[in-house]
C-alpha positions as semicolon CSV with decimal commas, in nm:
position;residue;x (nm);y (nm);z (nm)
1;M;1,306;2,188;0,675
2;A;1,298;1,938;0,391
3;E;1,456;1,990;0,118
4;F;1,365;1,957;-0,253
5;T;1,479;1,633;-0,423
6;H;1,458;1,710;-0,759
7;F;1,740;1,929;-0,775
8;D;2,110;1,885;-0,777
9;S;2,362;2,080;-0,562
10;N;2,397;2,332;-0,847
11;G;2,026;2,382;-0,838
12;H;1,952;2,200;-1,162
13;A;1,629;1,999;-1,225
14;H;1,733;1,596;-1,216
15;M;1,599;1,264;-1,156
16;V;1,620;1,126;-0,806
17;N;1,847;0,822;-0,803
18;V;1,626;0,560;-0,649
19;G;1,839;0,246;-0,777
20;N;1,986;0,188;-0,422
21;K;1,657;0,231;-0,234
22;V;1,443;-0,052;-0,050
23;A;1,142;-0,176;-0,253
24;T;0,852;-0,164;-0,001
25;S;0,493;-0,167;-0,040
26;R;0,361;0,184;-0,133
27;V;-0,019;0,268;-0,159
28;A;-0,154;0,654;-0,240
29;I;-0,525;0,746;-0,229
30;V;-0,596;1,079;-0,401
31;K;-0,929;1,275;-0,386
32;G;-1,093;1,524;-0,607
33;H;-1,422;1,637;-0,785
34;I;-1,587;1,783;-1,057
35;K;-1,869;2,051;-1,009
36;M;-2,157;2,060;-1,255
37;L;-2,499;2,165;-1,300
38;P;-2,768;1,927;-1,138
39;K;-2,920;1,870;-1,480
40;T;-2,582;1,714;-1,637
41;L;-2,515;1,487;-1,318
42;A;-2,869;1,386;-1,377
43;M;-2,812;1,306;-1,744
44;I;-2,474;1,101;-1,614
45;T;-2,688;0,896;-1,326
46;E;-2,954;0,824;-1,589
47;G;-2,718;0,720;-1,836
48;T;-2,864;0,978;-2,096
49;A;-2,555;1,138;-2,192
50;K;-2,489;1,141;-2,566
51;K;-2,130;1,013;-2,558
52;G;-2,234;0,721;-2,326
53;D;-2,136;0,544;-2,009
54;V;-1,957;0,856;-1,842
55;F;-1,850;0,710;-1,519
56;G;-1,728;0,369;-1,723
57;V;-1,519;0,601;-1,961
58;A;-1,381;0,813;-1,689
59;R;-1,260;0,501;-1,491
60;L;-1,091;0,362;-1,766
61;A;-0,924;0,703;-1,859
62;G;-0,831;0,766;-1,479
63;I;-0,606;0,395;-1,504
64;M;-0,464;0,476;-1,828
65;G;-0,362;0,842;-1,709
66;A;-0,189;0,665;-1,415
67;K;0,010;0,427;-1,604
68;Q;0,116;0,747;-1,830
69;T;0,259;0,958;-1,530
70;A;0,616;0,930;-1,642
71;N;0,537;1,045;-1,977
72;L;0,358;1,328;-1,846
73;I;0,520;1,444;-1,542
74;P;0,935;1,479;-1,640
75;L;1,090;1,374;-1,336
76;C;0,894;1,093;-1,216
77;H;0,984;0,766;-1,240
78;P;0,798;0,473;-1,443
79;L;0,656;0,265;-1,206
80;G;0,505;-0,121;-1,277
81;L;0,196;-0,042;-1,099
82;D;0,056;-0,327;-0,902
83;H;-0,316;-0,196;-0,895
84;I;-0,515;0,088;-0,956
85;H;-0,869;0,140;-0,834
86;L;-1,087;0,456;-0,939
87;D;-1,446;0,539;-0,764
88;L;-1,667;0,783;-0,913
89;V;-1,937;0,873;-0,733
90;A;-2,248;1,114;-0,780
91;D;-2,286;1,386;-0,537
92;K;-2,623;1,552;-0,565
93;S;-2,499;1,798;-0,258
94;L;-2,203;1,936;-0,470
95;P;-2,348;1,890;-0,755
96;G;-2,104;1,682;-0,940
97;V;-1,889;1,359;-0,906
98;Q;-1,663;1,296;-0,618
99;I;-1,344;1,068;-0,777
100;T;-1,104;0,871;-0,534
101;A;-0,767;0,697;-0,683
102;T;-0,608;0,443;-0,524
103;C;-0,259;0,333;-0,665
104;A;-0,025;0,075;-0,520
105;V;0,341;-0,055;-0,613
106;S;0,614;-0,227;-0,460
107;G;0,909;-0,046;-0,548
108;P;1,188;0,224;-0,456
109;T;0,948;0,503;-0,450
110;G;0,581;0,626;-0,448
111;V;0,250;0,658;-0,649
112;E;0,149;0,967;-0,536
113;M;0,199;1,120;-0,894
114;E;0,017;0,813;-1,039
115;A;-0,293;0,821;-0,822
116;M;-0,299;1,260;-0,878
117;A;-0,282;1,185;-1,272
118;A;-0,545;0,906;-1,199
119;V;-0,818;1,181;-1,087
120;S;-0,712;1,456;-1,269
121;T;-0,742;1,229;-1,628
122;A;-1,094;1,100;-1,494
123;A;-1,229;1,440;-1,404
124;L;-1,099;1,564;-1,745
125;T;-1,281;1,262;-1,907
126;V;-1,600;1,372;-1,758
127;Y;-1,561;1,726;-1,845
128;D;-1,485;1,624;-2,213
129;M;-1,780;1,385;-2,228
130;C;-2,037;1,649;-2,069
131;K;-1,899;1,986;-2,210
132;A;-2,131;2,035;-2,511
133;I;-2,408;2,051;-2,234
134;D;-2,227;2,228;-1,959
135;R;-1,898;2,433;-2,019
136;G;-1,903;2,565;-1,669
137;M;-1,793;2,239;-1,517
138;E;-1,523;2,303;-1,270
139;I;-1,264;2,024;-1,130
140;G;-1,092;2,104;-0,813
141;N;-0,989;1,989;-0,481
142;I;-0,737;1,724;-0,586
143;R;-0,568;1,633;-0,301
144;L;-0,323;1,331;-0,138
145;T;-0,550;1,183;0,132
146;H;-0,351;0,869;0,194
147;K;0,009;0,751;0,139
148;S;0,185;0,458;0,315
149;G;0,528;0,298;0,241
150;G;0,890;0,414;0,198
151;K;1,080;0,588;0,493
152;S;0,875;0,904;0,521
153;G;0,586;0,639;0,633
154;I;0,240;0,700;0,693
155;Y;0,062;1,021;0,577
156;D;-0,297;1,092;0,635
157;A;-0,449;1,389;0,531
158;Q;-0,662;1,592;0,804
């Protein structure tokens, strides 16, 4: 069984030393969603939300969230991200918004947390922009769906 890497031999939390690791091309894809009332989704897709372009603002917030991950998660390494892409797609069957973040870096450690932060921040931004009309929105199912690079290789969620 794999061991937790963020604890030293005495059980104390520590930042993993990645200084001797080989830099490789790494990609992480994370998905999540925010459920809402159909009327809230309609306001977003019709562009009638009072705070403006919900998808545009949430996309920028997600990018900014990914770039701030090391400031939010104590043991994350600060990364010089090579690429961040966010997709926000209206889903009437949810009803709500499906959010996908893809982050890439060439470095000694992965970008899973940055992609998680991107989806989370985008979802929180949608909530913030729409809470005046729908306080019952629900953020959920945020999960890693793909990662590649590094010694652990490729991971694809089932």
